[in-house]
DRENPASE-812434 format. One record per atom (N, C-alpha, C): chain; atom name; x, y, z. Coordinates in steps of 0.1 Angstrom, whole numbers. Each point is the difference from the previous one (the first is absolute). Last residue first. Layout:
BEGIN
(node A,CA,(X,Y,Z))
...
END
This chain:
BEGIN
(node A,N,(1185,967,1079))
(node A,CA,(3,14,-6))
(node A,C,(14,5,3))
(node A,N,(-7,-53,-3))
(node A,CA,(-6,11,9))
(node A,C,(3,13,-7))
(node A,N,(-3,-57,-14))
(node A,CA,(6,13,-1))
(node A,C,(-7,10,10))
(node A,N,(-11,-48,-4))
(node A,CA,(14,0,-4))
(node A,C,(6,14,0))
(node A,N,(-47,-11,11))
(node A,CA,(9,-9,8))
(node A,C,(14,1,-3))
(node A,N,(-35,25,-22))
(node A,CA,(0,3,14))
(node A,C,(9,-8,8))
(node A,N,(-4,-9,-46))
(node A,CA,(4,13,1))
(node A,C,(1,4,15))
(node A,N,(-18,-42,-13))
(node A,CA,(15,1,-2))
(node A,C,(6,14,2))
(node A,N,(-47,-7,3))
(node A,CA,(7,-7,11))
(node A,C,(15,1,-2))
(node A,N,(-26,18,-34))
(node A,CA,(-1,8,13))
(node A,C,(7,-6,11))
(node A,N,(-5,-24,-40))
(node A,CA,(10,11,-2))
(node A,C,(0,8,13))
(node A,N,(-33,-32,-2))
(node A,CA,(13,-7,1))
(node A,C,(11,11,-1))
(node A,N,(-44,14,-7))
(node A,CA,(3,-3,15))
(node A,C,(13,-7,2))
(node A,N,(-13,9,-45))
(node A,CA,(3,12,7))
(node A,C,(2,-2,15))
(node A,N,(-14,-37,-26))
(node A,CA,(14,4,-4))
(node A,C,(4,13,8))
(node A,N,(-44,-14,6))
(node A,CA,(10,-10,6))
(node A,C,(14,4,-3))
(node A,N,(-34,24,-22))
(node A,CA,(1,4,14))
(node A,C,(9,-9,8))
(node A,N,(-10,-11,-45))
(node A,CA,(8,12,1))
(node A,C,(2,5,14))
(node A,N,(-28,-36,-7))
(node A,CA,(13,-4,-4))
(node A,C,(10,12,1))
(node A,N,(-46,6,8))
(node A,CA,(6,-7,11))
(node A,C,(15,-4,-3))
(node A,N,(-26,20,-34))
(node A,CA,(2,9,10))
(node A,C,(7,-6,12))
(node A,N,(-12,-28,-35))
(node A,CA,(11,9,-4))
(node A,C,(3,10,11))
(node A,N,(-37,-29,5))
(node A,CA,(12,-7,0))
(node A,C,(12,8,-2))
(node A,N,(-43,19,-4))
(node A,CA,(3,-2,14))
(node A,C,(13,-8,1))
(node A,N,(-17,8,-42))
(node A,CA,(5,13,5))
(node A,C,(4,-3,15))
(node A,N,(-19,-35,-22))
(node A,CA,(14,2,-5))
(node A,C,(5,13,6))
(node A,N,(-45,-10,8))
(node A,CA,(8,-10,6))
(node A,C,(15,2,-3))
(node A,N,(-32,26,-22))
(node A,CA,(0,4,14))
(node A,C,(9,-10,8))
(node A,N,(-8,-9,-45))
(node A,CA,(9,12,1))
(node A,C,(1,4,14))
(node A,N,(-31,-34,-11))
(node A,CA,(14,-5,0))
(node A,C,(10,12,2))
(node A,N,(-45,10,-4))
(node A,CA,(3,-5,13))
(node A,C,(14,-6,1))
(node A,N,(-15,15,-41))
(node A,CA,(3,12,9))
(node A,C,(2,-5,13))
(node A,N,(-12,-32,-32))
(node A,CA,(14,5,-2))
(node A,C,(3,12,9))
(node A,N,(-44,-18,2))
(node A,CA,(10,-10,5))
(node A,C,(14,5,-2))
(node A,N,(-36,25,-17))
(node A,CA,(2,2,15))
(node A,C,(10,-10,5))
(node A,N,(-5,20,-50))
(node A,CA,(0,-12,7))
(node A,C,(3,2,15))
(node A,N,(-3,31,-39))
(node A,CA,(-11,0,9))
(node A,C,(0,-13,9))
(node A,N,(45,16,-21))
(node A,CA,(-12,4,-6))
(node A,C,(-11,0,11))
(node A,N,(50,-13,-2))
(node A,CA,(-11,-4,9))
(node A,C,(-14,3,-5))
(node A,N,(39,13,-24))
(node A,CA,(2,-14,3))
(node A,C,(-12,-6,9))
(node A,N,(3,47,-12))
(node A,CA,(-2,-8,-12))
(node A,C,(0,-15,3))
(node A,N,(9,30,35))
(node A,CA,(-13,1,-4))
(node A,C,(-3,-8,-12))
(node A,N,(44,3,16))
(node A,CA,(-8,-9,8))
(node A,C,(-15,1,-4))
(node A,N,(30,28,-22))
(node A,CA,(2,-14,-4))
(node A,C,(-8,-9,9))
(node A,N,(0,45,11))
(node A,CA,(-8,-2,-12))
(node A,C,(2,-15,-5))
(node A,N,(26,15,36))
(node A,CA,(-14,-3,4))
(node A,C,(-9,-2,-12))
(node A,N,(44,13,-8))
(node A,CA,(0,-14,6))
(node A,C,(-14,-4,4))
(node A,N,(8,44,-16))
(node A,CA,(0,-10,-10))
(node A,C,(0,-14,4))
(node A,N,(1,36,31))
(node A,CA,(-13,-1,-6))
(node A,C,(1,-10,-11))
(node A,N,(35,16,31))
(node A,CA,(-5,-13,1))
(node A,C,(-13,-2,-8))
(node A,N,(46,32,-2))
(node A,CA,(-14,1,0))
(node A,C,(-6,-15,-1))
(node A,N,(48,28,19))
(node A,CA,(-6,-11,-8))
(node A,C,(-15,1,1))
(node A,N,(35,28,21))
(node A,CA,(-8,5,-12))
(node A,C,(-7,-11,-7))
(node A,N,(29,-8,37))
(node A,CA,(-10,9,5))
(node A,C,(-9,5,-11))
(node A,N,(37,-26,-11))
(node A,CA,(-11,-9,6))
(node A,C,(-11,9,5))
(node A,N,(39,21,-17))
(node A,CA,(-7,-7,-10))
(node A,C,(-11,-8,5))
(node A,N,(27,21,31))
(node A,CA,(-9,10,-7))
(node A,C,(-7,-7,-12))
(node A,N,(32,-25,23))
(node A,CA,(-13,2,9))
(node A,C,(-9,10,-7))
(node A,N,(42,-7,-20))
(node A,CA,(-9,-12,-1))
(node A,C,(-12,2,7))
(node A,N,(32,33,5))
(node A,CA,(-6,0,-14))
(node A,C,(-9,-11,-1))
(node A,N,(25,1,39))
(node A,CA,(-11,10,0))
(node A,C,(-7,1,-13))
(node A,N,(37,-27,2))
(node A,CA,(-11,-7,7))
(node A,C,(-11,11,1))
(node A,N,(39,14,-19))
(node A,CA,(-6,-10,-9))
(node A,C,(-12,-6,7))
(node A,N,(26,32,25))
(node A,CA,(-7,6,-11))
(node A,C,(-7,-10,-9))
(node A,N,(30,-4,40))
(node A,CA,(-13,-5,0))
(node A,C,(-9,6,-12))
(node A,N,(53,-8,23))
(node A,CA,(-7,5,-12))
(node A,C,(-14,-7,-1))
(node A,N,(31,12,46))
(node A,CA,(-4,-11,-9))
(node A,C,(-8,6,-12))
(node A,N,(19,21,41))
(node A,CA,(5,4,-13))
(node A,C,(-4,-10,-11))
(node A,N,(-26,14,49))
(node A,CA,(9,-9,-7))
(node A,C,(4,6,-13))
(node A,N,(-34,18,31))
(node A,CA,(9,-6,9))
(node A,C,(12,-8,-7))
(node A,N,(-38,22,-22))
(node A,CA,(6,11,9))
(node A,C,(11,-6,9))
(node A,N,(-26,-28,-29))
(node A,CA,(10,8,-7))
(node A,C,(7,11,8))
(node A,N,(-37,-26,17))
(node A,CA,(13,-8,0))
(node A,C,(10,8,-7))
(node A,N,(-43,17,-1))
(node A,CA,(5,1,13))
(node A,C,(14,-6,1))
(node A,N,(-25,-4,-40))
(node A,CA,(5,14,2))
(node A,C,(6,2,14))
(node A,N,(-20,-41,-11))
(node A,CA,(13,2,-7))
(node A,C,(5,14,2))
(node A,N,(-43,-10,17))
(node A,CA,(10,-7,7))
(node A,C,(14,2,-6))
(node A,N,(-37,15,-23))
(node A,CA,(2,9,12))
(node A,C,(11,-7,9))
(node A,N,(-14,-25,-37))
(node A,CA,(8,12,-4))
(node A,C,(2,9,11))
(node A,N,(-27,-37,7))
(node A,CA,(14,-3,-1))
(node A,C,(8,11,-4))
(node A,N,(-46,5,1))
(node A,CA,(5,-1,13))
(node A,C,(15,-3,1))
(node A,N,(-22,1,-42))
(node A,CA,(1,13,6))
(node A,C,(6,0,14))
(node A,N,(-11,-40,-24))
(node A,CA,(13,6,-4))
(node A,C,(2,14,6))
(node A,N,(-30,-43,18))
(node A,CA,(0,14,-4))
(node A,C,(13,5,-3))
(node A,N,(-8,-52,-6))
(node A,CA,(0,9,11))
(node A,C,(1,15,-5))
(node A,N,(-22,-36,-34))
(node A,CA,(12,1,9))
(node A,C,(-2,9,12))
(node A,N,(-23,-11,-47))
(node A,CA,(-2,11,10))
(node A,C,(11,1,9))
(node A,N,(-1,-35,-30))
(node A,CA,(4,12,-7))
(node A,C,(-2,12,10))
(node A,N,(-15,-42,13))
(node A,CA,(15,0,0))
(node A,C,(5,13,-6))
(node A,N,(-46,-8,-1))
(node A,CA,(5,2,14))
(node A,C,(15,0,1))
(node A,N,(-20,-9,-42))
(node A,CA,(-5,13,5))
(node A,C,(6,3,14))
(node A,N,(9,-42,-19))
(node A,CA,(7,11,-6))
(node A,C,(-4,13,5))
(node A,N,(-25,-38,12))
(node A,CA,(14,0,7))
(node A,C,(8,11,-5))
(node A,N,(-40,-6,-22))
(node A,CA,(-3,5,13))
(node A,C,(14,1,8))
(node A,N,(1,-21,-42))
(node A,CA,(-2,15,-1))
(node A,C,(-2,6,13))
(node A,N,(2,-47,-2))
(node A,CA,(13,6,-2))
(node A,C,(-1,15,-1))
(node A,N,(-40,-23,3))
(node A,CA,(8,-1,13))
(node A,C,(14,6,-1))
(node A,N,(-28,-4,-38))
(node A,CA,(-5,10,8))
(node A,C,(6,0,14))
(node A,N,(14,-33,-32))
(node A,CA,(3,14,-4))
(node A,C,(-5,10,9))
(node A,N,(14,-51,9))
(node A,CA,(-12,7,0))
(node A,C,(2,15,-2))
(node A,N,(33,-38,7))
(node A,CA,(-4,3,-14))
(node A,C,(-13,8,-1))
(node A,N,(31,-21,35))
(node A,CA,(-14,-4,-1))
(node A,C,(-6,3,-13))
(node A,N,(44,14,13))
(node A,CA,(0,-14,-5))
(node A,C,(-15,-5,-1))
(node A,N,(9,44,18))
(node A,CA,(4,-1,-14))
(node A,C,(-2,-14,-5))
(node A,N,(-5,6,45))
(node A,CA,(-11,7,-7))
(node A,C,(2,-1,-15))
(node A,N,(34,-16,28))
(node A,CA,(-11,-8,2))
(node A,C,(-12,5,-8))
(node A,N,(38,26,3))
(node A,CA,(0,-9,-11))
(node A,C,(-10,-12,2))
(node A,N,(3,35,33))
(node A,CA,(-2,6,-13))
(node A,C,(-1,-10,-11))
(node A,N,(12,-14,43))
(node A,CA,(-14,4,0))
(node A,C,(-4,5,-14))
(node A,N,(46,-9,9))
(node A,CA,(-8,-13,-3))
(node A,C,(-15,4,0))
(node A,N,(31,34,11))
(node A,CA,(0,-3,-13))
(node A,C,(-8,-12,-4))
(node A,N,(2,12,46))
(node A,CA,(-6,11,-8))
(node A,C,(0,-4,-15))
(node A,N,(23,-27,30))
(node A,CA,(-15,-2,1))
(node A,C,(-7,10,-8))
(node A,N,(47,3,3))
(node A,CA,(-4,-12,-7))
(node A,C,(-15,-2,0))
(node A,N,(18,35,25))
(node A,CA,(1,3,-14))
(node A,C,(-5,-12,-8))
(node A,N,(4,-4,46))
(node A,CA,(-11,9,-3))
(node A,C,(0,4,-15))
(node A,N,(35,-28,19))
(node A,CA,(-13,-7,-3))
(node A,C,(-11,9,-3))
(node A,N,(51,12,-14))
(node A,CA,(-8,0,13))
(node A,C,(-14,-7,-3))
(node A,N,(38,-15,-33))
(node A,CA,(-6,13,4))
(node A,C,(-8,-2,13))
(node A,N,(25,-33,-28))
(node A,CA,(4,3,13))
(node A,C,(-5,13,5))
(node A,N,(-20,-38,-38))
(node A,CA,(6,13,3))
(node A,C,(4,1,14))
(node A,N,(-25,-36,-21))
(node A,CA,(14,-2,1))
(node A,C,(8,12,5))
(node A,N,(-48,0,-10))
(node A,CA,(3,-9,11))
(node A,C,(14,-1,3))
(node A,N,(-14,27,-37))
(node A,CA,(-4,5,14))
(node A,C,(4,-9,11))
(node A,N,(7,-15,-44))
(node A,CA,(9,10,4))
(node A,C,(-3,6,13))
(node A,N,(-29,-32,-17))
(node A,CA,(13,-6,4))
(node A,C,(9,10,4))
(node A,N,(-39,15,-18))
(node A,CA,(-3,-5,13))
(node A,C,(12,-7,5))
(node A,N,(1,17,-44))
(node A,CA,(0,11,10))
(node A,C,(-2,-5,14))
(node A,N,(24,-28,-40))
(node A,CA,(-13,2,5))
(node A,C,(0,10,11))
(node A,N,(38,4,-36))
(node A,CA,(-4,-9,10))
(node A,C,(-14,3,6))
(node A,N,(28,23,-35))
(node A,CA,(-12,-7,-3))
(node A,C,(-5,-10,10))
(node A,N,(37,34,-2))
(node A,CA,(4,-13,-5))
(node A,C,(-12,-9,-3))
(node A,N,(-4,44,19))
(node A,CA,(5,1,-14))
(node A,C,(4,-13,-5))
(node A,N,(-11,4,46))
(node A,CA,(-12,2,-9))
(node A,C,(4,0,-14))
(node A,N,(35,0,31))
(node A,CA,(-7,-13,-1))
(node A,C,(-12,0,-9))
(node A,N,(21,40,9))
(node A,CA,(9,-8,-8))
(node A,C,(-6,-14,-2))
(node A,N,(-21,31,28))
(node A,CA,(-3,2,-14))
(node A,C,(9,-8,-9))
(node A,N,(9,0,46))
(node A,CA,(-14,-6,-2))
(node A,C,(-3,0,-15))
(node A,N,(39,22,15))
(node A,CA,(2,-15,0))
(node A,C,(-14,-7,-3))
(node A,N,(-1,47,5))
(node A,CA,(8,-4,-11))
(node A,C,(2,-15,-1))
(node A,N,(-22,18,37))
(node A,CA,(-8,2,-12))
(node A,C,(7,-5,-12))
(node A,N,(25,1,41))
(node A,CA,(-11,-10,0))
(node A,C,(-9,1,-12))
(node A,N,(36,31,5))
(node A,CA,(5,-14,-2))
(node A,C,(-12,-10,0))
(node A,N,(5,50,6))
(node A,CA,(-8,-6,-10))
(node A,C,(3,-14,-3))
(node A,N,(4,41,41))
(node A,CA,(6,-13,-5))
(node A,C,(-10,-6,-11))
(node A,N,(7,54,12))
(node A,CA,(-8,-12,4))
(node A,C,(6,-12,-7))
(node A,N,(13,48,-4))
(node A,CA,(9,-9,7))
(node A,C,(-7,-12,4))
(node A,N,(-16,39,-27))
(node A,CA,(-2,1,15))
(node A,C,(9,-9,8))
(node A,N,(-1,-2,-48))
(node A,CA,(4,13,4))
(node A,C,(-1,3,15))
(node A,N,(-15,-41,-19))
(node A,CA,(15,1,-1))
(node A,C,(4,13,4))
(node A,N,(-46,-6,-2))
(node A,CA,(6,-8,11))
(node A,C,(15,1,0))
(node A,N,(-24,20,-35))
(node A,CA,(-1,7,12))
(node A,C,(6,-7,12))
(node A,N,(-2,-22,-41))
(node A,CA,(10,11,-1))
(node A,C,(-1,8,13))
(node A,N,(-33,-33,-5))
(node A,CA,(14,-6,2))
(node A,C,(11,11,0))
(node A,N,(-44,14,-12))
(node A,CA,(1,-3,15))
(node A,C,(14,-6,3))
(node A,N,(-11,7,-45))
(node A,CA,(2,13,7))
(node A,C,(2,-2,15))
(node A,N,(-12,-37,-26))
(node A,CA,(15,4,-1))
(node A,C,(3,13,6))
(node A,N,(-45,-14,1))
(node A,CA,(8,-9,8))
(node A,C,(15,3,-1))
(node A,N,(-31,23,-27))
(node A,CA,(0,5,14))
(node A,C,(8,-9,9))
(node A,N,(13,1,-51))
(node A,CA,(-11,-4,8))
(node A,C,(1,6,14))
(node A,N,(21,28,-40))
(node A,CA,(3,-12,8))
(node A,C,(-13,-5,6))
(node A,N,(22,42,-35))
(node A,CA,(-10,-10,3))
(node A,C,(5,-12,8))
(node A,N,(20,53,2))
(node A,CA,(0,-12,-9))
(node A,C,(-11,-10,4))
(node A,N,(12,42,23))
(node A,CA,(-8,2,-12))
(node A,C,(0,-11,-10))
(node A,N,(21,4,46))
(node A,CA,(8,7,-11))
(node A,C,(-8,2,-13))
(node A,N,(-20,-22,38))
(node A,CA,(5,14,4))
(node A,C,(8,7,-10))
(node A,N,(-33,-36,-20))
(node A,CA,(7,0,13))
(node A,C,(5,14,3))
(node A,N,(-45,-19,-27))
(node A,CA,(12,8,-2))
(node A,C,(8,0,14))
(node A,N,(-30,-43,-18))
(node A,CA,(-2,13,6))
(node A,C,(13,9,-3))
(node A,N,(-19,-47,-14))
(node A,CA,(8,10,-8))
(node A,C,(-1,14,6))
(node A,N,(-22,-40,18))
(node A,CA,(12,-6,-6))
(node A,C,(9,11,-7))
(node A,N,(-42,12,22))
(node A,CA,(8,-8,10))
(node A,C,(13,-5,-6))
(node A,N,(-32,25,-26))
(node A,CA,(3,8,12))
(node A,C,(10,-7,9))
(node A,N,(-17,-22,-38))
(node A,CA,(8,11,-4))
(node A,C,(5,8,12))
(node A,N,(-31,-34,7))
(node A,CA,(13,-5,-3))
(node A,C,(10,11,-4))
(node A,N,(-45,11,6))
(node A,CA,(7,-2,13))
(node A,C,(14,-6,-2))
(node A,N,(-27,5,-38))
(node A,CA,(2,13,5))
(node A,C,(7,-1,14))
(node A,N,(-14,-39,-22))
(node A,CA,(12,6,-7))
(node A,C,(3,13,6))
(node A,N,(-39,-20,16))
(node A,CA,(12,-8,4))
(node A,C,(12,6,-6))
(node A,N,(-41,18,-14))
(node A,CA,(3,3,15))
(node A,C,(12,-7,5))
(node A,N,(-15,-9,-45))
(node A,CA,(4,14,2))
(node A,C,(5,3,14))
(node A,N,(-20,-42,-9))
(node A,CA,(14,1,-5))
(node A,C,(6,14,1))
(node A,N,(-45,-6,11))
(node A,CA,(8,-7,10))
(node A,C,(14,1,-4))
(node A,N,(-32,15,-31))
(node A,CA,(1,9,12))
(node A,C,(10,-5,10))
(node A,N,(-11,-28,-37))
(node A,CA,(10,11,-3))
(node A,C,(1,10,11))
(node A,N,(-11,-53,6))
(node A,CA,(-7,13,0))
(node A,C,(10,11,-3))
(node A,N,(14,-50,-17))
(node A,CA,(-6,6,12))
(node A,C,(-7,14,-3))
(node A,N,(38,-13,-33))
(node A,CA,(-7,-9,9))
(node A,C,(-7,8,11))
(node A,N,(28,1,-52))
(node A,CA,(-7,8,10))
(node A,C,(-8,-9,9))
(node A,N,(46,-16,-22))
(node A,CA,(-14,0,-3))
(node A,C,(-6,10,10))
(node A,N,(53,-18,-20))
(node A,CA,(-9,8,7))
(node A,C,(-15,-1,-4))
(node A,N,(39,-40,-2))
(node A,CA,(-5,11,-8))
(node A,C,(-10,8,9))
(node A,N,(32,-7,28))
(node A,CA,(-3,1,-14))
(node A,C,(-6,-13,-4))
(node A,N,(-4,24,50))
(node A,CA,(8,-9,-8))
(node A,C,(-4,2,-14))
(node A,N,(-21,23,36))
(node A,CA,(15,2,3))
(node A,C,(8,-9,-8))
(node A,N,(-52,24,5))
(node A,CA,(7,-10,-8))
(node A,C,(15,2,2))
(node A,N,(-38,13,37))
(node A,CA,(6,5,-12))
(node A,C,(8,-11,-6))
(node A,N,(-24,-9,40))
(node A,CA,(-10,9,-8))
(node A,C,(7,7,-12))
(node A,N,(22,-31,32))
(node A,CA,(-13,-6,-3))
(node A,C,(-8,8,-10))
(node A,N,(44,14,15))
(node A,CA,(1,-13,-7))
(node A,C,(-14,-6,-3))
(node A,N,(3,40,26))
(node A,CA,(5,2,-14))
(node A,C,(0,-13,-8))
(node A,N,(-9,-2,46))
(node A,CA,(-11,6,-7))
(node A,C,(3,2,-15))
(node A,N,(35,-14,28))
(node A,CA,(-10,-11,-1))
(node A,C,(-12,5,-8))
(node A,N,(32,31,12))
(node A,CA,(5,-8,-11))
(node A,C,(-10,-11,-3))
(node A,N,(-7,27,38))
(node A,CA,(-3,7,-13))
(node A,C,(4,-8,-11))
(node A,N,(12,-17,42))
(node A,CA,(-14,0,-2))
(node A,C,(-5,7,-13))
(node A,N,(45,2,12))
(node A,CA,(-3,-13,-4))
(node A,C,(-15,-2,-2))
(node A,N,(18,41,16))
(node A,CA,(3,-2,-14))
(node A,C,(-4,-14,-5))
(node A,N,(-4,8,46))
(node A,CA,(-10,8,-7))
(node A,C,(2,-1,-15))
(node A,N,(32,-19,28))
(node A,CA,(-12,-8,-1))
(node A,C,(-11,7,-7))
(node A,N,(40,23,8))
(node A,CA,(2,-10,-10))
(node A,C,(-13,-8,-1))
(node A,N,(1,32,34))
(node A,CA,(1,6,-13))
(node A,C,(1,-10,-11))
(node A,N,(3,-15,44))
(node A,CA,(-13,3,-4))
(node A,C,(-1,7,-13))
(node A,N,(42,-11,16))
(node A,CA,(-7,-12,-4))
(node A,C,(-15,3,-3))
(node A,N,(28,34,17))
(node A,CA,(3,-2,-14))
(node A,C,(-7,-13,-5))
(node A,N,(-1,14,46))
(node A,CA,(-11,5,-8))
(node A,C,(3,-2,-15))
(node A,N,(32,-12,35))
(node A,CA,(-12,-8,1))
(node A,C,(-10,4,-11))
(node A,N,(40,24,4))
(node A,CA,(4,-14,-2))
(node A,C,(-12,-9,0))
(node A,N,(-6,45,13))
(node A,CA,(2,-1,-14))
(node A,C,(4,-14,-4))
(node A,N,(-3,11,46))
(node A,CA,(-13,1,-6))
(node A,C,(1,-3,-15))
(node A,N,(41,3,23))
(node A,CA,(-8,-12,4))
(node A,C,(-13,0,-7))
(node A,N,(24,40,-4))
(node A,CA,(6,-11,-8))
(node A,C,(-7,-13,3))
(node A,N,(-12,37,26))
(node A,CA,(-5,1,-13))
(node A,C,(6,-11,-9))
(node A,N,(16,2,43))
(node A,CA,(-14,-4,0))
(node A,C,(-6,1,-14))
(node A,N,(43,17,7))
(node A,CA,(0,-15,1))
(node A,C,(-14,-6,0))
(node A,N,(7,48,-1))
(node A,CA,(3,-6,-13))
(node A,C,(0,-16,1))
(node A,N,(-33,27,33))
(node A,CA,(14,1,-3))
(node A,C,(3,-8,-13))
(node A,N,(-43,1,21))
(node A,CA,(5,12,5))
(node A,C,(15,3,-3))
(node A,N,(-48,-32,-5))
(node A,CA,(12,3,-8))
(node A,C,(5,13,3))
(node A,N,(-40,-18,19))
(node A,CA,(11,-9,5))
(node A,C,(13,2,-9))
(node A,N,(-43,21,-9))
(node A,CA,(3,5,14))
(node A,C,(13,-8,5))
(node A,N,(-21,-10,-42))
(node A,CA,(9,11,-1))
(node A,C,(4,5,14))
(node A,N,(-33,-34,-8))
(node A,CA,(14,-5,0))
(node A,C,(10,11,0))
(node A,N,(-53,-4,5))
(node A,CA,(10,10,5))
(node A,C,(15,-5,0))
(node A,N,(-47,-7,-32))
(node A,CA,(8,-8,10))
(node A,C,(12,9,4))
(node A,N,(-34,12,-34))
(node A,CA,(4,8,12))
(node A,C,(6,-8,11))
(node A,N,(-18,-18,-41))
(node A,CA,(11,8,-4))
(node A,C,(5,8,12))
(node A,N,(-39,-27,5))
(node A,CA,(12,-8,-2))
(node A,C,(12,8,-2))
(node A,N,(-43,20,2))
(node A,CA,(5,-5,13))
(node A,C,(13,-7,-1))
(node A,N,(-19,16,-40))
(node A,CA,(4,10,8))
(node A,C,(5,-4,14))
(node A,N,(-20,-32,-29))
(node A,CA,(14,4,-5))
(node A,C,(5,12,9))
(node A,N,(-44,-14,7))
(node A,CA,(9,-10,5))
(node A,C,(14,4,-4))
(node A,N,(-34,28,-17))
(node A,CA,(1,1,15))
(node A,C,(10,-10,6))
(node A,N,(-9,-2,-46))
(node A,CA,(7,12,3))
(node A,C,(2,2,15))
(node A,N,(-27,-36,-15))
(node A,CA,(14,-2,-4))
(node A,C,(8,12,4))
(node A,N,(-46,4,5))
(node A,CA,(6,-8,10))
(node A,C,(14,-3,-2))
(node A,N,(-24,24,-33))
(node A,CA,(2,8,12))
(node A,C,(6,-8,11))
(node A,N,(-10,-22,-40))
(node A,CA,(11,10,-2))
(node A,C,(2,7,13))
(node A,N,(-37,-27,-1))
(node A,CA,(12,-7,1))
(node A,C,(12,8,-1))
(node A,N,(-41,20,-8))
(node A,CA,(1,-3,15))
(node A,C,(13,-8,2))
(node A,N,(-11,10,-45))
(node A,CA,(4,13,8))
(node A,C,(1,-3,15))
(node A,N,(-16,-35,-28))
(node A,CA,(14,3,-3))
(node A,C,(5,12,8))
(node A,N,(-46,-10,2))
(node A,CA,(8,-11,7))
(node A,C,(15,3,-2))
(node A,N,(-31,28,-23))
(node A,CA,(0,3,15))
(node A,C,(9,-10,7))
(node A,N,(13,8,-50))
(node A,CA,(-13,-1,6))
(node A,C,(2,1,15))
(node A,N,(30,22,-41))
(node A,CA,(0,-9,12))
(node A,C,(-14,0,5))
(node A,N,(26,11,-50))
(node A,CA,(-10,4,10))
(node A,C,(-2,-10,11))
(node A,N,(43,16,-31))
(node A,CA,(-8,-12,3))
(node A,C,(-10,5,10))
END
């Protein structure tokens, strides 16, 4: 896809913003297995929310019910299906197919992290209860509830270019490379099994955001109004992620010591 000057400038700004966001120094506060477990117990909700954003795009731009019909822009369908393949059917540590979310859950179990909050939450989701009612009634920490609600506020608005923007920033996440370095240090001090989490982090480090941004280019085109919307959503998502990280940081520094 040929990019005009406007799109190139926006692309550069996105890459700059993403770089700043990914370098949030949460890894400085993860120094032992207990702190890693707490981090994972929070971050798993961000991994799940990312899958929900992607699923929203899939539902809008690909035909998911019978009878089948070709709908929408073929290039858009291709890009979405390409990302879905990577996110929903990745290769796990054993070489089998799993979603990255399931790979993350397995890594949590291997490290001894508590999966009760996410498991209970998804049990209610599977019953078809309204997501906002589930969030409100949940006993999860308020920082997690606010994080999820922000994501679903964007999804429920139904603006595809806003959802795609939220996905780009959610997909980026915190720097996996920084976390890998942290994991290597923790491994020196503990017998905890971290190979599955390291594998997940390597998958994330190898993720290519170019397809996600191409989706944005198609959805926004030359509409300055839509591109301005993406800037607003980018700010919301960045703040949402940062607030979650600050909450984790507070819990790590207040509850554990090296």
